[in-house]
N, C-alpha and C positions, 0 to 999 in steps of 0.2 A: 504493499499500499503506499503511496506517495506521502512522504514525510511531511506533516502539517506544519505550516508557517506559524511560529508561535507570536511573532510580532503582528501579524494580521489578526489572526484570534482574538487577541487581548483587545483591539481596538474595537472589533466587531462587539466583542460581548460587552464592551462599556457602553457603547450605545444603545444596546439591548434592541436594535434593529438590523434588518438584513437590506442590502443594495438590492434592488431588483435588477439593475441594469436597464430597465425600460423608461424611457425619458418621460412618458406620460404618466409613471407610476412613482418614480424616484423609490425611495425607502418604505419599507413596510415593517410592523412589529411582527416577532418570530411567533409562529403558530398562524399566520395569514393563510388563508385560504381562498384564491381567487381564481378567475378564469378569461378566457381569451375568447371571443366570437368572432371567427374569421370566414372570409369566403373562398380563399384560394391560399394553396397550399406555401404560396410565397409569403402571404400574408402571415400564416402562421411562424414560418421561419422570420419574418421581419421581428417578432417579438421573441420567439424561443432562443434565437441564436445571442443576442445581447443578454439574455436572463442567464443562460449557461456560462456564457464568458465572464460573468461578473462573479456567479458562484465558483468558479475555478481561480480567478484572481483572488477572491476572497477566503480559498483555503477551505471551502465547502465540500463534503460530499455530494455528487449530483447522479441523478436516475433519470433517464429520458426515455418514456416508453412511446414509441414510436406507431404511426397509422400505416394503412395500406399505401395511401397517394404520397407519402412521405416518410420512406422506410430507414434502417438503420444506416444504410449507405449515405442515402442523402443527407441526413443530420450529420453525419460525419464530415460530408463534404462542405456543407454550408459554415460548420463550427471550425472545421480547420482552416478555413479562409480568415479567421477574425482571431484565433487561438493556435499561434504557430506549435504549442507544445503538447497538442492534443494527444499524439501518439503516447507520449509518455506518460500523461495524465490517465488514457486508456489503459497501458500497460500495469500501471500501479494501482488501478480500480478506485482512483478518484472520482471516475466518471465511467457510468454504465450507460450504453445507449442498446436498446433491445426492442424487439418486435412485440407488440401487444399480446400475440398469443402465448407467450413466454412469460407474460405477467397477469393479464385480467383473465385469460382463458386457459390456465392451466388444468391438465384434465379434460378440456374440453368443455369446461362450464364455469361461469363467472360465480365466486363466492366472495361476497362483501367482505364478510368478517375476515376471511383468509388475506384479502387485499391489503386491508387496513393493518391486519397483525405484521404483514410483509413490511410497510412503510415502517412502522413503528420500531421494527428490528434493525432497520438500516439508521434510523436517527440514533438508536443506542449504539450501534457500531461507529457511527460519526463520533459520539461524546467520547466513547473509548479510545479511540484512536487518536483524539486530540483534534479534530477538525472543528471549525467555527460553528457548524450546522450542516443541516441537510435540505437539499433542495430537489425537486420533484416536477415531473409533469409527464401527463398522460392523456393521449387524445381520445375522443369517443365516437370515432368514425364508425366503428364498427356495432355500435349499438342497434338492435331492431326496435321497433316500435313498441312490441311486447315486453320487452326488457326496461323501458323507460322508468316505469316506477319504482322499479327495484333498484334501478341504478340511482335516482332522487334520493332514495333512502338512504344509500351507500354514501352520497354526497354531504348528506346530514351527520352521518356517523362520522367521516373524514373531518368535518370542522368541530365536532366534539372532543375527538381524539387528538387533533393536532394542537389546540387551543394553548396549551401549557409546554409543548416541546419545541424545540429549537430546529423547526421545520417551515418553510415555506412551501407550498403547493401551488402550481398551476394548471387548472385543467383548460382542455383547449375542446372546442365545439364548432363544427361545420356547419354554418348558417342554413345552408342548403337541407340541411337534415332536421330542420328546427322549424316548428310552426310558431306562432305568437303564444299559445300557450305553454310551449316548450320553453322559450325564452323567459318568459315570466319565472317560471320553474327554476331555471338556471341561476338568473339574476339573485333569487330568493336565497337558494342554498349556499350562495358565495358571499363574501365581504363584499365584492365589487366586481365589475366585468370590464374588460378593455375591449373596445371595438372601434372599427374605423369610422370617422364620420368626415365627409366631404374631403376625403385623402389623408385625414388626421387621426393617428390614435388618441382616443378620449377615454376617461373612466367613467362608468355608470355605475352609481352606488345602489345597493338593494335598500329596499323602505326600511328594513332593520336597522341598518347601517346609519341612513340619514335620520333616524328616530333617536338612536344612540349618540350620535354626534351633536342634535338639538339638544337632547338632555343633559349631555355633559356640557355643552357651552352654558346652559341656564345653571348647572351645578357651579361651573367656574364662576360665572357672573354673581352669583350668591355668594359665593367665597369669598369673592373679591372685594364685594358689598361689607361683608362681615370683618374683614380683615380692616379694611380702610375704618370702619366705626370702632373696631378694638383699638387700632392705631392711635385714632384721634382721643379716644379716652384715655390712653396711655399718655399721650403728648401732655394732656392736662393734668394727670396725676405727677409726670415729672416736672412740669411747670410748677404745680402747687409745691412739690417736695422742693424744688431748687429755692423757692421765695421762702419758705419754712428755713431752709439752710440759711440762707442768705442773713435772713432775719437773727437767727442764732450766732451765726459768726460775727455780726454787727453787734449785737448786744455785747456779748464775751470781749470784744475788741474796745467797746466804750467803757465798760466796766474794768477792763484792765487799764485802760487810761487813768481813769478815776483813782484806782489803788496808786497807781504811779504817782500821779498829783498828790495824794495825800501823804505818801511816803516823803517827796520831795518837800513838802510842808512841814512835815514832822521833824527832819532833818536839819531845820533852819536853828532850832533851838537846843539840838542835839551835841555833844562832845565831838571831837574830830574823829575818833574812833567809831562813833555811832554813825557819824554822816558818811564815813567810808562804807560802812556795812550797808547802811541805806542805800547809797548810790550804787552799789552792786546789786542790790536787789531790784530798784528801779530798770537798772538794765536787763536783769532776767525777765522781769514783767514786760518791758518793750520787745524782748525777742519773742515772747509767746504771743504778743498782741499782733506782731507783724506777720506770724504765721497766720491767725484768724484774719487780718486783715486782707491777705492774699485769696483765702478761701473766700471770704465775702464779696470780693472784686471780680472772682471769675469762679463760679460753681459747676461750670462744665468742664474744667482742667482736671486732668486726670493725676490730681495729688497736687501738692504744694511746691512750686518751682524755686528751687533750693537756692540758685545762683541769684536770682532777683532779691529773696528775701535777705539774703546775707550782704547783697549792697544796702539794703535799706537799715539792716542793724549795725553793719559797720560804720555808715556816715553818721546816724545818730550817737554811737559812742566815742568816735572821734570829736564830736561837737561837745558832748558831755564833759570830756576831759579836756576840752579846749586846746586840743592838739593839733586843729586840722592846718595851722600854720606852719608847723615842723615835721609832722607826720603823715606820708601820704599812704593810703590803702588801696591796693588792687584787687579786684575779685573776678578771676577767669576761670574757664574749664567747660566740663559737658553740661549741657541743658539737663538737667536731672530734676523728676517730680518725684517725690516721696509722699507717702501716705501721711495722714496727720499724727497716727502713733509713733511715726518715726521722725517726722519732720521737727516736731518740738523738742524732743531731747537733743536731736543734731542742731538744731538752732541753738538752744543752751548752752551745749558745749560750745559750739563756735564762740558765744559769748564769753564764756569763761577763758578759751584761749586768748580772744582779741582784748579781753580786759588786761590779762596776764601781760600781753606784751605791752600795751600803753601804759601800764601803771610801773613797769620794772625795767623795760629793755631800754628807755631813752632817760635815763635819770638828769638831773640838772639841766634841763631844757634842750637836750641833745635832739639832733633831727635824724630822721630816720624812715623805715619803708615797712609795712607791713602787707604781706601777700597772701590771699586766700584763694586757694584753688579746689576744686571739685572736679573728680575723675570717676569715671563708671569703669569696673574693671569687669574681667570676662565670666568670672563666677557669680554675678549675679549679685555682688558687693559693690560698695562705692568708697571712697575714699575723700575725707574732708581735710587739708591741710592747711595749716596757719603758721607761717613762719615770718620772722622779721630779722633785721641785719643790726639789732642792738648790741649790748654789752656781753650776750651772751650766758648760757646755762653755766653754772658751777656747781658741782655734785654736792649734795647735801646741804644747798642754801635754802632754808627753809622759807624766805620770803618771796622766792619764786613759786612756791607750792599754793601760794593762798588763792583759793577756790577751787583747787584742783579736785577735792576731795567730792566736791559736788559733781563736777566734771565725770569723774569715774564712777560715782554711783548712777549719772545718767548713762553711762557707757553699757552696764549692766542691763539696763531696762530692755536696749536694743542688740543685745548679744553682739557686741562690738569689742573693738580692743583701741586702748588709747597709749599710744608712744609719745614720750616728750624726750628729745634728744638735741644735743647740740650740733650745729651745722659747721661743715669743715670751714666754710667761709666767714664765720662769724655770726652769731646770732642764735637762734632758737628755734625747733619747728616741734609741732604738735601735730600728730597725724592722728585722726580718727578713721578707724575701718569698721564697716558694718553690713549687715544685709540691707537691700534695696527695700524690700517688704519685711 
């Protein structure tokens, strides 16, 4: 048997349809059972030759049962003209072209169940051999009038049996042997018919197919209306949810600003040490407020934009320490959005590191620079680095550890790691590494 082409098989199976090769028809679902109404053998060949060429090219097992007026040799000659590898396909068994007596009338008599069973056996053979599917045709020119009703019942049996199989079947009927009643019977027991009208092949659908399509169109329209209604309702709910979230974040931000203002007022009458402690607390409150401010401004964002918030936090802190004329702050790195549960601890840790640099890196009015960088790592983590070019870290220097206890506690909340180290070029570097989510 011809070795199946796995690439083409995968493509056909993915679409769930078979390419008929017939221009007027196009592709059909597997299980399709349709027919051709022809006037001459050439009309029949016009449809069957491209039909089987498509089957061979798409790696299907093929079975052509011929008629007396267009026998096996005629079929081979016509197909060979458009499919040069026909001999190879015949030798391997991918296609079988045989006389109707060897299929429909084995033993001298037509037996519907036996014929249908033969088709199904070939379909199972096609699947077990790895073919994309199985296509067949059989001509009915041999039918006598007294056999018509029996064959019509056979056609109904074929439609029932093939519906769930990887088969497409094309039955051919000579118009000269069919009256108006027979044509109606033919169309009714097939999904559709292919017939030549004004010189062109056209598709004639059975009443059942037309009704089914109309019902399907109505179901699709009803479904579309329901989806549109549900989507509109969902949009309304989302809009309401966003409005509520904006109000929550707005109130939280305002309340935090009130807290910061009260702390600032309280520090006026406090001792120097207390004022420093209150100022650091105000910075932390501002950091949390900055996060909620971002969420208030854009509820549709996928989290809190860390770079943007670090810009806001660092600017406020430099102004608070009155260091804007001698210390420059640069924020750079990857655009990273963090969930609220991570962004607040990250903002507070950044606040502690920036505060530590502004308080201790540039004593006695020294000038300098603080760099804040954000980077996304390949293992779904991120790094937040705060570095300065100040006087540097001295091992065991307790004054440089001010506020770091809070930072390390926050690091544990987000399963991160905080490293404080001296820079080779002078100054200090604090690096937070934590999961993005």
